[in-house]
C-alpha positions as CSV (number, residue, x, y, z in Angstrom):
1,I,-7.5,8.2,8.0
2,G,-9.4,4.9,7.6
3,A,-7.5,3.8,4.4
4,K,-4.2,4.8,5.9
5,L,-4.9,2.4,8.7
6,L,-5.7,-0.3,6.1
7,T,-2.9,0.4,3.8
8,D,0.0,1.3,5.9
9,A,0.4,-1.7,8.0
10,V,1.7,-3.3,4.6
11,W,4.7,-0.7,4.1
12,W,5.5,-1.8,7.9
13,F,5.1,-5.1,7.6
14,V,7.5,-5.4,4.4
15,L,9.7,-2.6,6.0
16,F,10.5,-4.9,9.1
17,W,9.8,-8.3,7.9
18,M,11.7,-8.9,4.9
19,P,15.0,-10.3,5.7
20,D,13.0,-12.9,8.0
21,F,10.6,-13.7,5.3
22,F,14.2,-14.4,2.9
23,H,15.5,-16.0,5.5
24,R,12.6,-18.4,6.4
25,Q,11.3,-19.1,2.7
26,F,14.6,-19.4,0.8
27,G,17.4,-19.5,3.5
28,M,18.9,-16.5,2.6
29,G,21.6,-15.4,5.0
30,Q,22.4,-11.9,5.8
31,A,25.0,-11.4,3.0
32,Q,22.4,-12.4,0.5
33,L,19.7,-10.3,1.0
34,G,21.0,-7.1,-0.2
35,V,19.7,-7.6,-3.9
36,P,16.3,-8.9,-3.1
37,I,15.6,-6.1,-0.8
38,A,17.4,-3.7,-3.1
39,I,14.4,-4.7,-6.0
40,I,11.7,-4.4,-3.5
41,F,12.6,-0.9,-2.4
42,S,14.0,0.2,-6.0
43,L,10.3,-0.4,-7.3
44,A,8.4,1.1,-4.1
45,A,10.8,4.3,-5.0
46,L,9.6,3.6,-9.0
47,G,6.1,4.2,-7.6
48,A,6.5,7.0,-5.4
49,V,8.1,8.8,-8.6
50,L,5.7,7.9,-11.3
51,S,2.4,7.2,-9.4
52,G,1.5,10.8,-9.3
53,A,1.2,10.6,-13.3
54,L,-1.7,8.2,-13.4
55,F,-4.6,10.4,-11.8
56,P,-3.6,13.5,-13.9
57,L,-3.8,11.4,-17.4
58,L,-7.2,9.7,-16.2
59,L,-8.6,13.5,-15.6
60,A,-7.2,14.5,-19.1
61,R,-9.3,11.7,-20.7
62,G,-12.6,13.6,-19.1
63,L,-12.9,11.1,-16.2
64,S,-14.8,13.5,-13.0
65,V,-12.4,14.3,-10.0
66,N,-14.2,11.0,-8.8
67,A,-14.0,8.6,-11.1
68,A,-10.4,9.5,-11.8
69,R,-8.9,9.3,-8.3
70,K,-11.0,6.1,-7.7
71,T,-10.0,4.2,-11.1
72,S,-6.3,4.9,-9.7
73,M,-6.5,3.7,-6.6
74,L,-8.4,0.6,-8.1
75,L,-5.9,0.0,-10.4
76,F,-3.0,0.4,-7.7
77,A,-5.1,-2.0,-5.5
78,L,-5.5,-4.5,-8.4
79,V,-1.6,-4.7,-8.6
80,V,-1.2,-5.3,-5.1
81,L,-3.5,-9.0,-5.3
82,A,0.0,-10.6,-6.7
83,M,1.7,-9.7,-3.6
84,P,0.6,-12.9,-2.0
85,L,2.2,-14.8,-4.9
86,A,5.3,-14.4,-2.8
87,I,4.8,-16.9,-1.1
88,T,4.1,-19.6,-3.8
89,T,7.5,-19.2,-5.8
90,A,10.4,-21.1,-5.7
91,S,12.6,-18.0,-6.7
92,P,13.7,-15.1,-4.3
93,W,14.0,-13.0,-6.9
94,T,10.4,-13.9,-8.3
95,A,9.5,-13.2,-4.8
96,A,11.4,-9.8,-4.5
97,V,9.5,-8.4,-7.9
98,L,5.9,-9.5,-6.7
99,I,6.8,-7.9,-3.2
100,G,8.5,-4.5,-5.2
101,L,5.2,-4.8,-7.3
102,G,3.2,-4.6,-4.1
103,L,5.0,-1.6,-2.8
104,F,5.1,-0.1,-6.1
105,A,1.3,0.2,-6.0
106,H,1.3,1.1,-2.4
107,Q,3.1,3.9,-3.1
108,G,0.7,5.1,-6.0
109,F,-2.8,4.2,-3.8
110,S,-1.1,6.3,-0.8
111,T,-0.3,9.1,-3.1
112,N,-4.0,8.8,-4.1
113,I,-4.8,9.2,-0.7
114,F,-3.0,12.2,-0.1
115,G,-4.3,13.6,-3.5
116,M,-7.9,12.9,-2.3
117,T,-7.8,14.7,1.1
118,A,-6.3,17.8,-0.6
119,D,-9.0,17.3,-3.2
120,I,-11.9,17.4,-0.9
121,V,-10.9,18.5,2.6
122,P,-10.9,22.2,2.9
123,A,-6.9,23.3,2.9
124,T,-7.0,24.8,6.7
125,R,-7.8,21.4,7.3
126,V,-5.8,18.9,5.1
127,A,-2.5,19.1,7.6
128,S,-4.6,17.8,10.5
129,V,-6.4,15.0,8.1
130,V,-3.0,13.9,6.7
131,A,-1.4,13.6,10.4
132,L,-4.7,12.1,11.6
133,G,-3.9,9.2,8.7
134,A,-0.2,9.3,9.6
135,V,-0.8,8.3,13.2
136,A,-3.3,5.8,12.4
137,G,-0.8,4.0,9.6
138,N,1.7,3.8,12.1
139,L,-0.8,2.2,15.1
140,S,-1.7,-0.3,12.4
141,G,2.1,-0.4,11.2
142,T,2.6,-1.6,15.0
143,G,-0.4,-3.9,15.2
144,I,1.2,-5.9,12.0
145,I,4.6,-6.1,13.0
146,E,3.3,-7.7,16.3
147,F,0.8,-9.9,14.3
148,A,3.5,-11.0,12.3
149,G,5.5,-12.2,15.2
150,W,2.3,-14.0,16.8
151,S,1.5,-15.7,13.3
152,L,5.5,-17.0,13.0
153,Q,5.7,-18.0,16.7
154,N,2.3,-20.0,16.4
155,Q,3.2,-21.6,13.3
156,H,0.8,-19.9,10.7
157,G,3.8,-18.9,9.0
158,Y,3.7,-16.1,6.4
159,A,0.5,-17.0,4.7
160,P,-2.1,-14.2,6.9
161,L,0.5,-12.0,6.3
162,F,0.4,-12.0,2.6
163,L,-3.4,-12.3,2.3
164,Y,-3.7,-9.6,4.4
165,C,-1.4,-7.3,2.0
166,G,-3.6,-8.5,-0.8
167,S,-6.4,-7.3,0.5
168,A,-5.9,-4.2,2.1
169,Y,-6.0,-2.1,-0.9
170,L,-9.4,-3.3,-2.0
171,L,-10.9,-3.0,1.4
172,A,-9.7,0.7,2.3
173,L,-11.0,1.6,-1.2
174,G,-14.8,-0.3,-0.4
175,L,-14.1,2.1,2.9
176,I,-13.3,5.0,0.8
177,H,-16.5,4.5,-1.2
178,L,-18.6,3.8,1.6
179,I,-17.5,6.9,3.4
180,V,-17.1,9.3,0.6
181,P,-19.3,7.6,-2.7
182,Q,-18.9,10.9,-4.4
183,L,-15.7,13.0,-4.0
184,V,-16.2,16.4,-4.6
185,P,-13.5,19.0,-4.5
186,A,-13.4,21.1,-1.8
187,Q,-13.6,24.3,-3.9
188,A,-17.4,23.1,-5.0
189,E,-18.6,23.2,-1.5
190,S,-18.0,26.4,-0.5
């Protein structure tokens, strides 16, 4: 739930604020936004499709559930670190790829959050935990949308938002590790 609270804000930020970002940063009008936005969400879709493969590959290489799940999450969290570079580039295409890589990794991280939940929570409670995570993620989405408006209105620009995006996944993984230092499959506990 805490991981979804921290990371879903990134999805909602990109979903709502990218047209404005490309307009402010690159002077792009409504008619020009299609391709950069398509790049971003195509990479997100690719992440959704491919991200589920990493965890089983790590398990097949002999890693424990704990090591495979957390290594997967760490790798995706490291990919997101490139996302804040979008505010430093002069190219809208480079920015779109950097943001798209962030959403690619977001999908991978989210896949692992859901997988971790199914791993460690008894089957009768998985739906409740996932639902609470969704609520937390939606609430943080509302928060970041409001924070973006405040940041832009008060001349702070997009920098604080992109810095948050870059750090959210490492913070979430740290929180997971703090709360559950050793992921133990639910079946092993019963």
